[in-house]
C-alpha positions in Angstrom: 99.5 143.8 132.8 102.6 142.3 131.1 103.4 139.6 128.5 105.2 136.6 129.7 105.8 135.5 126.1 104.2 135.8 122.7 104.2 132.9 120.3 103.4 132.9 116.6 101.5 129.7 115.9 102.0 129.8 112.1 100.3 126.5 111.3 97.2 124.7 112.5 97.3 124.7 116.3 95.4 123.9 119.5 93.2 127.0 119.0 92.4 127.0 115.3 93.4 125.6 111.9 94.8 129.0 110.9 97.6 131.2 112.3 97.2 132.9 115.7 99.3 134.8 118.1 99.3 133.2 121.5 100.1 135.8 124.2 100.8 134.7 127.8 99.4 137.6 129.8 100.0 138.2 133.5 97.3 140.6 134.8 99.3 141.3 137.9 97.4 143.9 140.0 94.4 143.7 137.7 93.8 140.0 138.2 90.9 140.8 140.6 89.6 143.9 138.9 87.0 143.3 136.2 86.1 146.1 133.9 83.0 147.2 135.8 85.1 147.8 138.9 87.5 150.2 137.2 86.1 153.8 137.4 85.6 155.3 134.0 87.3 152.4 132.1 84.4 151.3 130.1 83.4 154.8 129.0 87.0 155.6 127.9 87.4 152.4 126.0 84.0 152.8 124.2 84.8 156.4 123.3 88.2 155.5 121.9 87.1 152.4 119.9 83.4 152.9 119.0 83.9 150.8 115.9 84.1 147.7 118.0 80.4 147.9 118.4 80.0 147.3 114.7 82.4 144.4 114.4 82.1 140.7 115.3 83.7 140.0 118.6 85.3 136.7 117.7 82.3 134.6 118.9 79.7 135.4 116.2 77.4 138.0 117.7 77.3 141.7 117.2 77.7 144.0 120.1 78.0 141.1 122.6 81.4 142.2 123.8 80.2 145.5 125.2 77.4 143.8 127.0 80.0 141.7 128.7 82.2 144.7 129.2 79.4 146.5 131.2 78.7 143.4 133.1 82.4 143.0 134.1 85.1 141.1 132.2 88.8 140.8 132.7 91.6 142.6 130.9 92.8 139.5 129.0 89.5 139.1 127.3 89.4 142.9 126.5 93.0 142.7 125.2 91.8 140.0 122.7 89.1 142.1 121.3 91.1 145.4 121.2 93.9 143.7 119.3 91.5 142.2 116.8 89.9 145.7 116.3 93.3 147.4 115.8 94.2 144.9 113.2 90.9 145.4 111.4 91.4 149.2 111.5 94.9 148.7 110.1 93.6 146.9 107.1 93.5 143.2 108.0 90.0 142.0 108.7 90.4 139.3 111.4 87.8 138.1 113.8 88.9 135.0 115.8 90.1 135.4 119.4 90.0 133.5 122.6 91.2 134.1 126.2 91.6 131.2 128.6 92.9 131.3 132.2 95.9 129.1 132.9 96.5 127.0 136.1 98.4 130.0 137.5 96.1 132.6 139.0 95.9 135.8 137.0 97.8 134.4 134.0 95.9 133.9 130.8 96.6 132.6 127.3 95.2 134.9 124.7 94.9 133.6 121.1 94.4 136.2 118.3 94.0 135.5 114.6 96.4 137.4 112.3 97.3 137.8 108.6 100.6 139.6 109.1 102.6 138.4 112.1 104.6 141.7 112.3 101.5 143.8 112.2 99.7 141.6 114.7 102.5 141.8 117.2 102.6 145.6 117.0 98.8 145.7 117.4 99.0 143.5 120.4 101.5 145.9 122.1 99.4 148.9 121.1 96.3 147.2 122.6 98.2 146.7 125.9 99.2 150.3 126.0 95.7 151.5 125.2 94.2 149.4 128.0 96.9 150.7 130.4 95.9 154.2 129.6 92.2 153.4 129.9 92.7 151.8 133.3 94.7 154.6 134.7 92.9 157.5 133.0 95.9 158.5 130.9 95.8 160.3 127.6 95.9 158.1 124.5 95.7 159.3 120.9 93.9 156.4 119.3 93.7 158.0 115.8 97.4 158.7 115.7 98.2 155.1 116.7 95.8 153.8 114.0 97.5 155.9 111.4 100.9 154.4 112.5 99.5 150.9 112.3 98.0 151.6 108.8 101.4 152.9 107.6 103.0 149.7 109.0 100.4 147.6 107.2 101.2 149.3 103.9 104.8 148.2 104.4 104.4 144.7 105.6 101.2 143.4 104.0 101.6 141.5 100.7 101.4 143.5 97.5 98.1 143.4 95.5 99.6 140.8 93.1 100.9 138.6 95.9 97.7 138.9 97.9 95.7 138.0 94.8 97.7 134.8 94.2 97.6 133.9 97.9 93.8 134.1 98.1 93.4 132.3 94.8 95.6 129.5 95.9 93.8 129.2 99.2 90.4 129.1 97.4 91.7 126.2 95.3 93.0 124.3 98.3 96.6 124.7 97.2 99.0 125.0 100.1 100.8 128.3 99.9 103.5 129.9 102.0 105.3 133.2 101.8 109.0 132.6 101.6 110.4 136.1 101.7 109.2 139.5 102.9 109.3 140.6 99.3 106.5 138.3 98.5 108.1 135.1 97.1 105.5 132.4 97.4 105.7 128.7 97.4 102.6 127.0 96.1 102.3 123.3 96.5 104.7 120.9 98.1 107.8 118.9 97.2 108.1 117.8 93.6 104.7 119.4 92.7 105.5 122.9 94.0 105.6 126.1 92.0 106.9 129.5 93.0 105.8 133.0 92.2 106.9 136.5 92.8 104.0 138.4 91.5 103.6 138.7 88.6 106.5 136.4 87.8 106.4 132.7 88.1 109.2 130.2 88.3 108.9 129.8 84.5 109.7 133.5 83.9 113.2 133.1 82.5 116.0 135.6 83.0 116.5 135.6 79.2 112.8 136.6 78.6 113.2 139.5 81.0 116.3 140.7 79.3 114.6 140.5 75.9 111.6 142.5 77.2 114.0 145.3 78.4 115.5 145.5 74.9 113.0 147.5 72.9 114.6 146.9 69.5 115.0 143.2 70.1 111.5 142.9 71.3 110.2 144.7 68.2 112.1 142.4 65.9 110.8 139.3 67.6 107.2 140.5 67.6 107.5 141.4 63.9 108.8 137.9 63.1 105.8 136.5 65.0 103.4 138.5 62.9 102.4 140.9 65.6 101.7 144.5 64.4 104.6 146.8 65.4 106.0 150.1 64.3 109.5 151.4 63.5 108.7 154.7 65.0 106.7 156.1 68.0 102.9 156.0 67.3 100.5 158.5 68.9 97.1 157.5 70.0 95.1 156.0 72.9 97.3 153.6 74.9 96.1 150.5 76.6 97.7 147.9 78.8 96.6 144.3 78.5 97.5 141.6 81.1 98.2 138.3 79.5 98.3 135.1 81.5 99.1 132.0 79.6 96.9 131.8 76.5 94.4 134.6 77.3 94.0 138.3 78.1 92.6 138.5 81.7 92.5 142.3 82.1 92.8 145.4 80.0 92.9 149.0 81.2 93.5 152.4 79.5 96.8 154.1 80.2 96.6 157.8 81.1 99.2 160.4 81.9 100.1 160.4 85.5 99.1 156.8 86.2 96.1 154.5 85.7 94.2 155.7 88.7 91.1 153.5 89.1 90.6 152.8 85.4 87.8 150.3 84.6 88.7 146.9 83.2 87.6 146.6 79.5 88.9 143.1 78.9 85.4 142.0 77.8 85.6 144.5 74.9 88.9 143.4 73.5 88.6 142.0 69.9 89.6 138.4 69.6 92.3 139.3 67.1 93.7 142.0 69.4 93.8 139.4 72.2 95.5 136.9 69.9 98.2 139.4 69.1 98.8 140.1 72.8 99.1 136.4 73.6 101.5 136.0 70.6 103.6 138.9 71.8 104.0 137.3 75.3 104.8 133.9 73.7 107.4 135.4 71.3 109.3 136.9 74.3 108.9 133.7 76.4 106.7 135.0 79.2 103.9 133.2 81.1 102.6 136.4 82.5 103.1 139.7 80.7 101.9 143.3 80.4 101.3 144.2 76.7 101.1 147.9 75.7 98.9 148.5 72.8 98.3 151.7 70.8 94.8 151.7 69.3 91.9 154.0 69.0 89.4 151.2 69.7 90.2 147.8 71.3 87.0 146.4 69.9 88.5 146.5 66.3 91.4 144.5 64.9 94.7 146.5 65.1 95.4 146.2 61.4 92.1 148.0 60.5 93.0 151.1 62.5 96.8 151.2 62.3 97.2 150.0 65.8 100.4 148.4 67.1 101.9 146.5 70.1 104.3 149.1 71.5 106.0 147.2 74.3 106.1 144.1 76.5 106.5 144.3 80.3 107.9 141.2 82.1 106.8 142.6 85.4 103.4 144.2 85.0 101.8 145.9 88.0 98.9 143.7 89.0 97.8 146.4 91.4 97.1 148.7 88.5 94.9 146.2 86.9 92.9 145.5 90.0 92.8 148.9 91.7 89.3 149.6 90.5 87.7 146.4 91.8 88.3 143.7 94.4 86.7 141.2 92.0 89.3 142.0 89.4 92.1 141.1 91.8 90.4 137.8 92.5 90.0 137.0 88.8 93.7 137.9 88.1 94.9 135.8 91.0 92.8 132.9 89.9 94.1 133.2 86.3 97.7 133.1 87.4 97.1 130.2 89.8 95.2 128.3 87.1 98.2 128.8 84.7 100.5 127.2 87.3 98.0 124.5 88.4 95.5 123.3 85.8 92.0 122.4 87.1 92.1 119.4 89.4 95.7 119.9 90.5 96.5 121.2 94.0 100.3 120.8 94.1 100.0 118.5 97.1 102.0 115.3 97.7 101.0 112.6 100.2 101.7 113.7 103.7 101.5 111.4 106.8 101.9 112.9 110.3 102.8 110.6 113.3 102.2 111.8 116.8 101.5 110.3 120.3 103.4 109.8 123.5 105.5 106.7 122.7 106.4 104.9 119.5 106.4 108.0 117.3 109.9 107.6 115.9 109.7 103.9 115.3 106.3 104.2 113.6 107.6 107.1 111.5 110.7 105.2 110.4 108.8 102.1 109.5 106.1 104.0 107.6 108.7 105.9 105.7 110.4 102.6 104.8 107.1 101.2 103.5 106.2 104.4 101.6 109.7 104.5 100.0 108.8 101.2 98.2 106.0 103.1 96.4 107.3 106.6 95.9 110.6 107.7 94.4 111.8 110.2 97.0 110.4 110.2 100.5 111.1 113.0 103.0 111.1 112.0 106.6 111.5 114.0 109.9 112.0 112.4 113.3 113.9 112.9 116.6 117.2 112.0 114.9 117.0 114.3 111.9 115.7 115.1 108.5 116.0 112.4 105.8 115.6 112.8 102.1 115.5 109.6 100.1 117.1 107.8 103.0 120.0 110.2 103.4 120.2 112.3 106.6 120.6 116.0 105.7 120.0 117.4 109.2 120.8 116.0 112.7 119.2 116.5 116.0 115.6 116.5 117.0 113.7 117.4 113.8 110.2 116.5 114.9 108.9 120.1 114.8 107.2 122.4 112.2 110.4 123.9 110.9 111.7 120.5 109.8 108.3 119.6 108.3 108.4 122.8 106.2 111.9 122.0 105.1 110.8 118.6 103.8 107.8 120.0 102.0 110.0 122.7 100.5 112.4 120.2 99.0 111.8 120.0 95.3 112.7 116.3 95.0 110.3 115.0 97.6 107.1 113.2 96.3 105.8 111.9 99.7 106.4 113.0 103.3 106.3 111.1 106.6 106.6 113.6 109.5 107.0 112.9 113.2 105.0 115.6 114.9 105.9 116.2 118.5 104.0 118.0 121.3 106.6 120.7 121.7 106.5 121.9 118.1 102.7 122.0 118.1 102.6 124.2 121.2 105.5 126.4 120.1 104.6 127.1 116.5 101.7 124.9 115.4 101.9 122.4 112.6 104.4 122.7 109.7 101.6 121.8 107.2 98.0 122.9 106.6 96.6 119.4 105.9 97.7 115.8 105.9 96.4 112.6 104.2 97.0 110.4 107.3 97.4 111.3 111.0 98.6 108.6 113.3 98.2 108.9 117.0 100.1 106.0 118.7 98.9 106.5 122.3 98.4 108.8 125.2 98.8 106.3 128.0 100.0 107.9 131.2 101.3 110.9 129.3 104.5 112.8 129.3 105.7 116.4 129.7 102.7 117.1 131.9 103.0 120.4 133.7 104.8 122.1 130.8 103.2 125.0 128.8 100.0 124.7 131.0 99.4 121.2 129.7 98.8 119.6 133.1 96.2 116.9 132.4 96.0 114.0 130.1 92.9 115.5 128.5 94.8 118.7 127.6 97.7 116.6 126.3 95.3 114.6 124.1 93.9 117.9 122.6 97.5 118.8 121.6 98.1 115.4 120.1 94.8 115.7 118.2 95.9 118.7 116.2 97.0 116.6 113.1 93.8 114.7 113.3 91.9 118.0 113.0 93.5 118.7 109.7 93.1 115.4 108.0 91.9 115.8 104.4 88.3 114.7 103.8 89.7 112.0 101.6 92.3 111.0 104.2 92.2 109.0 107.4 93.2 109.1 111.1 94.9 106.0 112.4 93.9 105.8 116.1 94.7 103.4 119.0 91.5 101.7 119.8 92.3 100.6 123.4 93.5 104.0 124.5 90.3 105.9 125.3 91.7 109.4 124.9 93.0 108.5 121.4 89.9 106.6 120.4 87.8 109.6 121.4 89.5 111.7 118.8 87.6 109.9 116.0 84.6 112.3 115.7 87.0 115.3 115.2 88.6 113.7 112.1 87.2 115.3 108.8 88.1 112.1 107.0 87.7 108.4 107.8 89.1 106.5 110.8 91.2 103.3 111.0 91.4 101.8 114.5 94.3 99.6 115.6 95.0 97.4 118.6 96.6 94.0 119.3 93.2 92.7 120.3 90.8 92.6 117.3 87.9 91.9 119.7 88.2 95.2 121.5 84.7 96.8 121.6 85.8 99.9 119.7 87.1 97.8 116.8 84.0 95.5 116.8 81.6 98.5 116.8 83.7 100.3 114.1 83.8 97.2 111.8 80.0 96.7 112.3 79.7 100.2 110.7 81.9 99.1 107.8 84.9 100.8 109.2 88.6 99.9 108.8 90.8 98.3 111.5 94.2 96.7 112.0 94.8 94.0 114.7 96.4 90.6 115.4 94.8 87.2 115.2 96.6 83.9 115.4 100.0 85.6 115.3 99.1 87.4 112.0 98.6 91.1 111.3 95.1 91.6 109.9 93.7 94.5 108.0 89.9 94.6 107.9 87.2 96.7 106.3 83.8 95.7 107.7 83.6 92.0 107.5 86.3 91.7 104.8 89.7 90.7 106.2 93.2 90.7 104.7 95.8 88.4 106.2 98.7 90.9 105.9 101.8 89.3 107.5 102.8 86.7 110.0 104.4 88.3 113.1 107.4 85.8 112.9 108.2 87.4 109.5 108.1 91.0 110.9 111.5 91.6 112.4 110.5 94.7 114.4 108.2 92.5 116.6 110.9 89.9 117.4 108.6 87.1 116.5 105.5 88.8 117.9 106.9 88.8 121.5 107.4 92.6 121.9 103.9 94.1 122.4 104.6 97.7 121.9 106.5 97.0 118.6 103.5 95.0 117.4 101.4 98.1 117.9 103.9 100.3 116.1 103.9 97.9 113.2 100.1 97.9 113.1 99.9 101.7 113.1 102.4 102.0 110.3 100.7 99.3 108.2 97.3 101.0 108.7 98.7 104.3 107.7 100.3 102.9 104.6 97.0 101.2 103.8 95.2 104.5 104.2 97.7 106.1 101.7 96.5 103.6 99.1 99.7 101.5 99.2 99.0 97.9 98.0 99.0 95.3 100.7 101.8 93.3 99.0 104.0 96.4 99.1 103.2 96.9 102.8 104.0 93.3 103.5 107.4 93.5 101.9 108.1 96.7 103.8 107.2 95.1 107.1 109.3 92.1 106.4 112.4 94.1 105.5 112.5 96.5 108.4 114.5 95.5 111.4 114.8 97.0 114.9 118.6 97.5 114.4 121.1 100.2 114.8 120.7 101.2 111.1 117.0 101.3 110.6 115.7 102.1 114.1 118.6 103.3 116.3 117.8 103.5 120.0 114.4 101.7 119.5 114.7 98.3 121.2 118.0 97.4 119.6 119.0 94.0 120.9 122.8 93.2 121.1 125.1 90.6 122.5 128.2 92.1 124.1 130.6 89.9 126.0 127.9 87.2 126.3 125.4 89.6 127.9 122.1 90.7 126.3 122.1 94.5 125.9 118.9 96.4 125.0 119.1 100.0 123.8 115.9 101.9 123.9 114.9 105.6 124.0 111.9 105.0 126.4 111.8 107.9 128.9 108.5 108.0 130.6 106.2 105.9 132.8 104.3 104.3 129.9 107.4 103.4 127.9 109.3 102.0 130.9 106.3 99.9 131.9 106.1 98.5 128.3 109.9 97.8 128.3 109.7 95.9 131.6 106.7 93.9 130.3 108.9 93.0 127.2 111.8 91.9 129.5 109.5 89.2 131.0 110.5 87.1 127.9 114.1 87.1 128.9 115.5 84.3 131.2 118.5 86.4 132.4 118.7 86.7 136.2 121.2 89.5 136.8 119.6 92.7 135.5 121.1 96.2 135.2 119.6 99.4 133.9 121.2 102.7 132.8 118.5 105.4 133.3 117.6 109.0 133.8 114.8 111.4 133.2 114.5 114.9 131.8 114.5 117.6 134.6 111.3 119.2 133.2 109.2 116.1 134.2 107.0 116.2 137.3 108.5 114.8 140.5 105.6 112.3 140.7 106.5 110.9 137.2 110.2 110.5 138.2 109.2 108.8 141.5 106.9 106.4 139.6 109.6 105.5 137.1 112.0 104.9 140.0 109.5 102.5 141.7 109.3 100.5 138.4 113.1 100.3 138.2 113.4 99.3 141.8 111.1 96.4 141.3 112.6 95.2 138.0 116.4 95.5 138.3 119.2 94.4 140.6 121.5 97.3 139.7 120.5 100.8 138.6 123.1 103.2 137.2 121.6 106.7 137.3 123.1 109.4 135.2 122.7 113.2 134.8 123.7 115.0 131.7 123.6 118.7 130.6 121.1 117.6 127.9 118.6 116.5 130.5 119.0 118.7 133.6 116.5 121.3 132.2 116.4 123.6 135.2 117.0 121.1 138.0 119.9 121.5 140.4 122.8 119.0 139.9 122.0 115.8 141.8 118.3 116.5 142.1 117.2 114.0 139.5 119.2 111.2 141.0 118.0 112.1 144.5 114.4 111.8 143.4 115.1 108.4 141.8 116.8 107.1 144.9 113.8 108.2 146.9 111.5 106.3 144.6 113.6 103.2 144.7 113.8 103.2 148.5 111.0 100.6 148.8 112.1 98.6 145.7 111.7 94.9 146.0 114.7 94.0 143.9 117.3 96.7 143.5 120.4 96.1 145.5 123.0 98.5 144.0 122.5 102.1 142.9 125.3 104.0 141.3 125.4 107.6 140.0 127.4 108.6 136.9 128.0 112.1 135.5 127.2 112.0 131.7 125.0 109.9 129.5 127.7 108.3 127.4 130.0 107.7 130.3 127.3 105.8 132.2 127.0 103.4 129.2 130.7 102.9 129.1 130.7 102.0 132.8 127.8 99.6 132.4 129.3 97.8 129.4 132.6 97.4 131.2 130.9 95.6 134.0 128.6 93.2 132.1 129.2 89.5 132.4 128.0 86.5 130.3 124.3 85.8 131.1 123.6 89.4 132.3 120.8 91.6 130.9 121.5 95.3 130.5 118.9 97.8 129.6 120.3 101.2 128.4 118.0 104.1 128.2 119.4 106.0 125.2 119.2 109.7 125.5 121.9 110.8 123.1 121.2 108.3 120.2 124.0 109.2 117.8 126.7 109.3 120.5 125.5 106.0 122.1 125.3 104.2 118.8 128.8 105.4 118.0 130.1 104.1 121.4 128.5 100.7 120.8 130.1 100.4 117.3 133.4 101.2 118.9 132.8 98.6 121.5 132.1 96.0 118.8 135.4 96.9 117.1 137.7 97.2 120.1 136.5 94.1 121.9 135.7 91.9 119.0 132.8 90.7 121.2 129.6 92.2 120.0 126.8 91.7 117.4 123.2 92.5 116.9 120.8 89.7 117.5 117.1 89.0 117.7 115.0 87.9 120.6 115.1 84.3 119.6 118.9 84.3 119.9 118.7 86.2 123.2 116.4 83.5 124.7 119.0 80.8 123.9 121.9 80.1 126.3 124.6 82.7 125.8 128.0 81.5 124.8 130.9 83.8 123.9 130.9 84.5 120.2 133.2 86.6 118.1 131.4 88.6 115.5 131.8 92.2 114.5 129.3 94.4 112.6 131.3 97.0 110.7 
């Protein structure tokens, strides 16, 4: 048995809404050997790990695992349970696990819940070694291994203080993330976030810490604040009080050699003693502080017994206060979190996630454009980069969880719109724990099928459903009504659902509205928002530039999805309308997304479409164009199925006179040079229209060749793979030739005459 790969899905994922390891396990010679066919295996395993009988086995029943073990189960399932048990024995009580066979015989995907990624990975490897020993009757010292794992757990698990804050934040529904191994936490998102390094918060000033370390200065400041202090050492019983904000949340006796498991006596602290402790923390400038008190009896005022405040600690050991009781840790964590986030506050900002097969980037950009009219600083991620308040701070494909976390970590952002692609979900899970709106644009004929064992449309839909699964109860999923696999996601949404489609009479929309649900659709060339029988006439399509006068169907759907999402975020309709009317499908606002240009009298369309569904939609849109001579520049990523490439080639062969095929290092992805072009030639062999096929090496070079050959009256479709580079080329073309400009479809439908216009 060996691991093909082990992924840490740190956010909600296709398995669960919490972190899991996903191990790809090749059983090799054990693929046909269930546990009951391995002599002595079951007895050795049960003898080594008898505690597994007492633990839940990840499916809710006690002892069920061993019943299956005796009946015969495969090593992947056993690995799942052993890894969970080793984590529990190490100090992290986890219980969720699943094992599923992939399409490759003998290879399984095993999902295992974890609290510490480092500990879980070591436990997974230890479980593999343990099973190897049990299969081959080799010696294995389980107790020694558990001791090593427990020692690792002591090093890598959060400190008592950090763990207390983590659990308290989670209990309050506050998003929390550990930023550093030392325990730095981010609580909340964007402009509403706070940070803590237990017991310090982001309001613990360096000056306050310096004061607390200066005994004489501390004494002077406390004395000035009316706190009882002494000019000389005072003997007597010593106590340490933990102050959080305006109250004492814990009090324990200090004894020589450490606090041990001293009981909390906070309930016995006299109100005036507590007031002096709070005043001491305030005088130094600390939100959380340890206050050392010398007093015979905390139940009496200090002045009555000659008691004093002896010291102030800016970094009190929360573990010392909570060592005697798990409940004490919970209460302390809750107090610190409550100090950072008053009741009712969660530190969350509005988050919209956009996924689907096609239209994600356009919908994301349009939605962010609308949201920016309501919020001061919008963070956006998409396949072209990370944008903060409209400024790109990172280039490249940023549609994954790392980019989403970067936006949510930015302290300026007060709303986030996040393109959420399939690859990131499968590789690492989501970059957020919850969203207010999840948009699923479509599934259609799919894309990327065959990768990561996602080989059916149903499996792909489950991946795309992941953001829907974590919609807040007060939020909404925006789903395409006329795409069955998308519409079927509705019951999985914890919040409400808004369906969208061009046809408002689609049965899904009709039924949803009959149940007082929300929908977005088109009627009489107007975008309509509806809730039950109530309708809002949102915008005329001829005033929504993205749709080119309502002629481009897939752009109408993208506009509907974005409008429905903005509506679900509570943005007023008049604001949505202005956003729709001010967003153009041009090189600035939507580069590579059905940009329409006139170059040398030819109509040039630039679009990122790169799968069967998107190509079919593009060809449908081209039906509006009167141009007779048609050229396309096209390719496909090498990790697509042969059948998908052949189907795209068939569509090209029936729709274009000339096809320029290109291969680029960016899209080869494991194929041999020339293999992609060969498949496309094969698919176009029976084409009804294509007369000329040319192969070019390089994506940008192929565009240069095509532009050099266009004539007035031609139509050229450029599939844009390298968006930034291609846009730069087009702008250079405008400048060098003086023959180029961006146009709309109405202009494209008119007779083309040479015009001289340059867009800088």
